C-alpha positions in Angstrom: 262.1 -192.2 -46.9 260.4 -193.7 -50.0 259.6 -190.8 -52.3 258.8 -192.9 -55.4 255.0 -192.6 -55.1 255.3 -188.8 -55.5 256.7 -189.3 -59.0 253.9 -191.6 -60.2 252.0 -190.2 -63.2 248.5 -190.9 -61.6 249.6 -189.3 -58.3 250.9 -186.1 -60.0 247.8 -185.9 -62.3 245.5 -186.2 -59.3 247.3 -183.3 -57.5 247.2 -181.1 -60.6 243.5 -181.9 -61.3 242.4 -180.9 -57.8 244.6 -178.0 -56.9 241.8 -175.6 -56.2 239.5 -178.0 -54.3 238.9 -178.4 -50.5 241.5 -181.0 -49.2 239.1 -182.3 -46.6 236.3 -183.0 -49.1 238.8 -184.7 -51.4 239.8 -187.1 -48.6 236.1 -188.0 -48.1 235.2 -188.2 -51.8 238.1 -190.4 -53.0 238.6 -192.6 -49.9 239.4 -196.1 -51.1 239.1 -195.1 -54.8 242.8 -194.5 -55.7 245.8 -196.9 -56.2 248.2 -194.4 -54.5 248.4 -192.9 -51.1 245.4 -190.5 -51.1 246.4 -188.8 -47.8 249.8 -188.0 -49.3 248.3 -186.6 -52.5 245.9 -184.4 -50.6 248.7 -183.2 -48.4 250.5 -182.1 -51.6 247.4 -180.2 -52.7 247.0 -178.5 -49.3 250.7 -177.5 -49.2 250.5 -176.0 -52.7 247.5 -174.0 -51.8 249.3 -172.5 -48.9 252.4 -171.7 -51.0 250.6 -170.2 -54.0 251.2 -166.6 -53.1 254.7 -167.0 -51.6 256.1 -169.6 -54.0 253.9 -169.4 -57.2 256.3 -171.2 -59.6 257.1 -173.9 -57.0 253.4 -174.5 -56.1 252.6 -175.0 -59.8 255.5 -177.3 -60.6 254.2 -180.9 -60.5 257.7 -182.4 -60.2 258.3 -180.8 -56.8 257.5 -182.5 -53.4 256.2 -180.4 -50.5 257.1 -181.7 -47.0 254.2 -182.7 -44.8 255.1 -180.7 -41.8 257.2 -177.7 -43.0 256.1 -174.3 -42.0 256.3 -171.8 -44.8 256.5 -168.8 -42.4 260.3 -168.7 -42.1 260.8 -169.7 -45.8 261.7 -166.8 -48.1 259.2 -165.9 -50.8 260.4 -166.2 -54.4 260.4 -162.4 -54.6 262.7 -161.9 -51.6 264.9 -164.9 -52.5 265.4 -163.6 -56.0 266.4 -160.2 -54.6 269.0 -161.8 -52.4 270.5 -163.6 -55.4 271.3 -160.4 -57.3 275.0 -159.8 -57.9 275.9 -163.2 -56.4 278.2 -165.5 -58.3 281.3 -167.6 -57.9 282.6 -171.2 -57.8 281.1 -172.4 -54.5 278.5 -171.3 -52.0 277.0 -173.0 -48.9 273.6 -172.6 -47.2 274.1 -173.6 -43.6 270.3 -173.7 -42.8 268.8 -175.2 -46.0 265.2 -175.6 -44.9 262.9 -176.0 -47.9 265.7 -174.9 -50.2 264.1 -171.7 -51.6 267.1 -169.5 -50.8 269.5 -172.3 -51.6 268.2 -172.5 -55.1 267.9 -168.8 -55.9 271.3 -167.9 -54.4 273.0 -170.7 -56.2 271.8 -169.8 -59.7 275.1 -168.1 -60.7 277.4 -170.4 -58.8 279.1 -173.4 -60.3 278.5 -175.6 -57.2 276.6 -175.3 -54.0 276.2 -177.1 -50.7 272.9 -177.4 -48.9 272.9 -178.3 -45.2 269.8 -179.5 -43.2 269.6 -181.4 -39.9 266.1 -182.8 -40.6 266.9 -185.9 -42.6 263.5 -186.4 -44.3 263.3 -182.7 -45.3 266.8 -182.9 -46.7 265.9 -186.0 -48.8 262.8 -184.2 -50.2 264.8 -181.0 -51.0 267.6 -183.0 -52.6 265.1 -184.3 -55.2 263.6 -180.8 -55.7 267.0 -179.2 -56.2 267.8 -181.9 -58.7 264.8 -180.8 -60.7 265.9 -177.2 -60.8 269.7 -177.6 -60.9 270.9 -181.1 -61.9 274.2 -182.2 -60.3 274.9 -178.7 -58.8 274.2 -179.4 -55.2 276.0 -181.4 -52.5 273.5 -182.4 -49.8 274.7 -182.4 -46.2 272.3 -184.1 -43.8 273.5 -182.6 -40.5 274.6 -179.5 -38.7 275.8 -176.9 -41.1 278.2 -175.1 -38.7 279.8 -178.5 -37.7 280.3 -179.3 -41.4 281.8 -175.8 -42.1 284.2 -176.1 -39.1 285.6 -179.4 -40.5 285.7 -178.8 -44.2 288.9 -177.4 -45.9 286.8 -175.8 -48.7 286.6 -172.0 -49.1 283.4 -170.3 -50.2 282.6 -167.2 -52.1 279.4 -167.0 -50.1 278.2 -168.5 -46.8 274.5 -168.0 -46.2 272.5 -168.7 -43.0 269.0 -168.1 -41.7 269.3 -168.5 -37.9 265.9 -169.4 -36.3 264.8 -167.9 -33.0 265.0 -170.4 -30.1 262.3 -170.3 -27.5 258.9 -171.7 -26.6 255.9 -170.6 -28.6 256.0 -167.0 -29.7 258.5 -165.9 -27.2 260.2 -162.8 -28.5 264.0 -163.0 -28.7 266.1 -160.1 -29.8 269.7 -161.4 -29.8 271.4 -163.2 -32.6 273.1 -165.3 -29.9 269.6 -166.5 -28.9 269.2 -168.1 -32.4 270.1 -171.5 -33.9 272.7 -171.8 -35.3 274.7 -169.5 -33.0 276.5 -167.6 -35.7 277.9 -165.1 -33.1 280.0 -167.8 -31.4 281.2 -169.1 -34.8 281.7 -165.8 -36.5 285.5 -165.8 -36.6 285.5 -169.3 -38.0 282.9 -168.4 -40.6 284.9 -165.4 -41.8 288.0 -167.5 -42.2 286.1 -169.7 -44.7 284.4 -167.1 -46.8 284.8 -164.1 -49.1 281.3 -163.0 -48.1 278.7 -163.8 -45.5 274.9 -163.1 -45.8 272.6 -163.7 -42.8 268.9 -163.5 -43.0 267.4 -162.7 -39.6 264.0 -162.1 -38.0 262.6 -158.6 -38.6 262.0 -158.5 -34.9 265.7 -158.4 -34.3 266.9 -155.0 -33.1 269.4 -153.6 -35.7 271.7 -151.9 -33.2 271.8 -155.1 -31.2 272.8 -157.1 -34.2 275.6 -154.7 -35.0 276.8 -154.8 -31.4 277.0 -158.6 -31.6 278.7 -158.6 -35.0 280.6 -155.3 -35.1 282.2 -155.9 -38.4 278.9 -156.2 -40.3 279.2 -153.6 -43.1 275.6 -153.4 -44.4 272.1 -154.0 -43.0 269.2 -154.3 -45.4 265.6 -154.1 -44.4 263.5 -156.0 -47.0 259.9 -155.1 -47.4 257.2 -156.3 -49.8 254.4 -153.8 -50.5 255.3 -151.9 -47.3 255.4 -154.9 -45.0 258.8 -155.7 -43.5 259.8 -159.3 -44.3 263.5 -159.8 -43.7 266.6 -158.2 -42.2 269.8 -159.0 -44.1 273.3 -158.7 -42.6 276.2 -158.4 -45.0 279.9 -159.0 -44.5 282.6 -159.0 -47.1 286.3 -159.7 -46.7 287.4 -156.1 -47.4 290.9 -154.8 -46.7 289.7 -151.4 -45.4 287.0 -150.6 -42.8 283.9 -149.0 -44.2 281.0 -147.3 -42.2 277.9 -149.4 -41.6 275.3 -148.7 -44.2 271.6 -149.2 -43.5 269.3 -149.7 -46.6 265.5 -150.0 -46.7 264.3 -151.8 -49.8 260.6 -152.1 -50.8 259.8 -154.7 -53.4 256.4 -153.3 -54.3 254.9 -152.6 -57.7 257.7 -150.0 -58.0 260.9 -151.0 -56.3 262.2 -148.3 -53.9 265.3 -147.9 -51.7 266.6 -145.5 -49.1 270.1 -145.9 -47.7 272.1 -144.0 -45.1 275.1 -144.4 -42.9 274.7 -144.8 -39.1 276.9 -141.7 -38.6 274.5 -139.7 -40.8 271.5 -140.5 -38.6 273.5 -139.7 -35.4 274.6 -136.3 -36.9 271.3 -135.3 -38.5 269.0 -132.7 -36.9 265.2 -132.7 -37.2 263.3 -129.6 -38.0 259.9 -129.5 -36.4 256.7 -127.9 -37.6 252.9 -128.1 -37.5 251.0 -129.9 -40.3 251.1 -128.2 -43.7 249.6 -129.2 -47.1 251.0 -132.8 -47.1 251.5 -135.4 -44.5 254.2 -137.9 -45.1 254.4 -141.4 -43.6 257.7 -143.2 -44.4 257.5 -146.8 -45.6 257.7 -149.3 -42.7 261.1 -150.4 -43.8 262.5 -146.9 -43.5 261.2 -146.8 -39.9 262.6 -150.2 -39.1 265.9 -149.0 -40.5 265.9 -146.3 -37.9 266.1 -143.3 -40.3 264.1 -141.1 -37.9 266.1 -137.9 -38.5 267.9 -138.7 -41.8 264.6 -139.2 -43.7 263.4 -135.7 -42.9 266.7 -134.0 -43.4 267.3 -135.8 -46.8 263.9 -134.7 -48.2 263.7 -131.3 -46.4 260.6 -132.3 -44.5 259.5 -131.0 -41.1 258.8 -133.6 -38.3 255.6 -133.3 -36.3 257.1 -134.5 -33.0 260.2 -136.4 -31.9 258.4 -139.7 -31.5 255.6 -139.4 -34.0 257.7 -140.3 -37.1 255.3 -138.4 -39.4 256.6 -135.5 -41.5 255.0 -132.6 -43.3 255.7 -130.3 -46.3 254.0 -127.5 -48.2 255.3 -128.9 -51.4 254.6 -132.3 -52.9 257.6 -134.6 -52.2 258.6 -136.5 -55.3 260.4 -139.9 -55.5 260.2 -140.6 -51.8 259.8 -144.0 -50.1 256.6 -143.0 -48.3 252.8 -142.7 -48.4 251.9 -139.1 -49.0 248.6 -137.7 -47.8 246.8 -134.5 -48.9 245.6 -132.8 -45.7 242.0 -131.7 -46.0 241.6 -130.3 -42.5 242.1 -130.8 -38.8 239.0 -132.4 -37.2 237.6 -132.5 -33.7 237.7 -136.1 -32.5 234.0 -136.2 -31.5 231.5 -138.7 -32.9 228.9 -136.1 -33.8 231.3 -133.9 -35.7 232.8 -136.9 -37.5 229.3 -138.2 -38.5 228.6 -134.9 -40.3 231.8 -135.2 -42.3 231.5 -138.9 -43.1 227.7 -139.7 -43.4 228.6 -143.2 -44.7 230.4 -143.9 -41.4 233.5 -145.0 -43.4 237.1 -143.7 -43.0 240.5 -145.5 -42.6 241.9 -144.7 -39.2 245.6 -144.5 -38.6 247.4 -143.5 -35.3 251.0 -142.6 -34.9 252.1 -141.6 -31.4 248.5 -140.8 -30.5 246.8 -140.9 -27.1 245.1 -144.2 -28.1 245.5 -147.0 -30.7 243.6 -147.0 -34.0 240.9 -149.4 -32.9 240.1 -147.3 -29.8 240.0 -144.1 -31.9 237.8 -145.8 -34.5 235.3 -146.8 -31.9 235.3 -143.4 -30.3 234.7 -141.7 -33.7 232.1 -144.3 -34.7 233.6 -145.2 -38.1 234.6 -148.3 -39.9 237.5 -148.8 -42.3 236.7 -148.2 -45.9 236.6 -145.6 -48.7 239.2 -143.1 -49.8 239.2 -141.0 -46.6 241.8 -141.2 -43.8 241.6 -140.0 -40.2 245.2 -139.8 -38.9 245.7 -139.3 -35.2 249.1 -138.2 -34.1 251.0 -135.9 -31.8 252.5 -132.6 -32.9 254.5 -130.1 -30.8 251.2 -128.6 -29.8 249.6 -131.8 -28.6 247.4 -134.6 -29.9 245.5 -133.9 -33.1 243.4 -135.7 -35.8 243.6 -134.9 -39.5 241.2 -135.7 -42.3 243.4 -136.7 -45.3 243.3 -138.4 -48.7 246.1 -140.2 -50.4 247.9 -137.7 -52.6 248.4 -138.4 -56.3 251.6 -137.5 -58.1 251.9 -133.9 -59.1 
C-alpha cells in the first residue's frame, strides 16, 4: 500500500484547512483542481470529524493517517485508553488485536518495547506509520494472527492485551467470550504461560458472571464508564502465588472520577433493607448496576431499597461521596394527564422509569410531557406497588 501521498505537504495542508467543512461539498468544489488524490484527502477529513470527540489529539495530528474503512465503534477513546495504561510498565508487552492502535500506543508508553498484531494488512501498514510518529522504534509490527504469533514465540511478556470482537451477523447479541475472535478461552492456558499479567477488554454486553465462569482465575473485573455511560469491561489476571477473591470495580471517568469496588462474596452475603421513599431517591451510576452491586451498594451506604428488582434506593439523609445521581423528592404524584398538567404547565419534565409498569416513552405519552427543564418524574415499583415521584436533582449539602 502506497502511503507516500498522505505525507505530502499540500495534501496535509488541504486536510487541515478544511477540517470543519462538509466532505461531500469539498469533493464537488475541488474536483479536478488538486494535484493529489482529492477523494483520499476528503476521506481523511471525514474520518477526523468522526474521531474528534473520541480521539481529539489523534484527530488534530496532521501526521497521522486514518484508515478508509475502520469503524471507530470498537476502538477505545483516548480517555479509556489512558485509564488502562495506568500502573503498567515493563520491558515488553503485546497487543494481540491491534486495530487502530489506540490501546497499543497508550498501554506501551511505560514499556521499553511493544508488539502490535493485526490481521488486516493495510490497516497494519497504516498503524505502523502512526505508531512511528508517537513512539519511534518502539514497536514490532506483526501482520497476522496474534494468538498464532504468541503460540510460536519464545518471548515472555509483562503484559498481554487483547480486545476480542464479537462474532456473528449484524447486531446479533453474543454473551460468551468463547463466541469472540480471537478465542482467548481456548488459548487461556497458553496465554498465562507467556505473561506476568493479562488484560482483556470485552464488550459491555458480556455477562460478568459468564465471563468469570469461562475464565475462573480472573482476579478483577472493571466496569469502565464515561459520564455514566458504560463503555468497557476489563478482565484482569496476574501471575499471583496465592488465590485472591474476585473483585468487581465500577469506575466512572466523568468530570469527577469515582469508583466503587466489592468482592463477589460480599454481594452474595449482603442483605437489603427495604423501605418506602423518603427525602432522597438514589439512582446508582450505570457502571455500579452493570457490576451487579444490587445489595452491596445499599448496605455499604446504609440506604433502603425500594423493591428487589427496582435498583433504586432511598434515604432521609443526604448521601455524601456516593457514585450515584441523587434526587430530592418533592412529592408522590398521581399518573394522570390532568393532574400532571397542573403541576407542570410548561409540559416539560424528564421521565425516568425503573422497574415500572411501562417504559419511559409510554409513561411520557400517558402524562403528556416532553423531556426538558429541571423537573423529573420517576416511575418505579416499591413494596407497595407502582408509583411516580416528582423529583429534582439534589445539590450537595
